[in-house]
N, C-alpha and C positions, 0 to 999 in steps of 0.2 A: 331616342330622344332623352336628353339629360334633364335634370330637374331645373336647370337654368333656362331651358328652351321653353317657349310658350307656343301653344297651339294657335294656328291662325284664327282670327276673330270669327270667320264664317263657320268654323267648327264649333267653337264655344257658344256662338249665337244660336245654334241648332236646338239646344236644350229646351228653352221655353216653347219653341214651336212644336217640337216633338211631344212635349208635355200636353200642349193644347190638342194635338192630333190624338194622343192617347185618351184624353178625357172625352173627346168627341166619339171615339170608337166605343168606349165603355157605354156612353149614352145610346149609341146606335144598336149595340148588341144586347143591352139591358143588364149587363153584369160584368164584373171583373174576375169572375171565376173562369178558369180555363184560359188557354192561349187564343189570341186573336191575331190574324195575319192581315195586314193591309198591303196589297200589291198595287203599285201605281206606275203607269207609263205616260210620258209626255211625247206626243208626236205632233210636231208643228205647234199649232195653237190648241190642240185637243188634249184632254186628259182622260185616260182610260184606267180602269182598275176594278178591284174587287175587295170585299171584306169577307174573310172566312173565319168563323168562330168554332172552336172545339166544344162540342156538347157531350163528350164522352164516347158514346157508341157511334156518333155521326158528327158531321160538321155542317154548319149553316153557311150558305153562300148568299151574299148580297152584292148587287152592283155597287160601283163607286157612288157615294152619296155626295151631293152638291155642297153639303155643309163642310166638307173637307177641302173644297176647292181653294179657298183663300189661303189657309195655312200651308197647303201643299205648294202653291205657287210661291208663297213667301219663302218656304224652305228651298225651293229650286233656285230662287234669285240670290240666295246668300253667297254661294261661291263665285269667284270670277268666271267669266264665260268659258274659259278654256278648262275649267275644272267642274263643270256642271254634269250631273248625271242625267240619264234619259229614263231611268226606271229606279224603283226602290222596293225593298221588302222591309216592312216594319212589323215586328212581332212584339206584342205586349202580353204579359201574364203575371198576375199578382203585382209584385213591386219591381218586376224585372222587365227590361225591354232590350231589343236588338234592332238596330237600323243598319241595313246593308244597301249601299248605293250600287247601281249598275251603270257603267259607263259605256259609251257607244261601241268601243272595241270589244266589250264583254257580252254583247247581246246574243251571240250565238246564232243558230240557224234562223233564216228569215221566215219564221212561221208567224202566226197571228197572235194577237194579245191573248185571246182565249186559251191558246195552247200554252203560252207562258204562264198564265194564271193557274192552269191545271198542273203544270210542272211544279210551280212554287207551292201549291197546295199539297201535292203528293210528297214533295220533299219535306214539308213540315209535318203533315198529319198522317202520312201513309195513304193507304187505299180505303179510308173510311167511306161509308155511304155519305152522299151529299144531299142535303135538303135545300132547295132553292127558296129564298124568301122574296116574295114580291115586294117591290117598292110601294110605299104608302102613296095613295092618291093625294094630290094637292088639295088643300081645303078650298071649297068654293064658298063664295059669300053671296 
């Protein structure tokens, strides 16, 4: 790409949404120390995923949080239909981030979402022990 060429708007428009998702992740894990992986898949009208945070000697695993749903759908809707991803890996840590879209032809073996989450977690954090964090119960009034 030359300096005269511009990125498509849907690429440049990702920045504010990724920033919002990053801020939500920091709120969910309670810190911006260490790397946090968000793995998300869209299957039909369903969204699946996990949040995995590095705590040094172990990682914490949380199910996808509904507070992320709106920005994730907004991010998915940005590209034209023929350029939409079906999954993504988003890693934040300190002041750095990496977003990696996965397109239908890149999904690999037809295993389940949980298997792909385990693979993404192992690829990022190695074989650290995993602590599962239970979702908070909704407030009752």
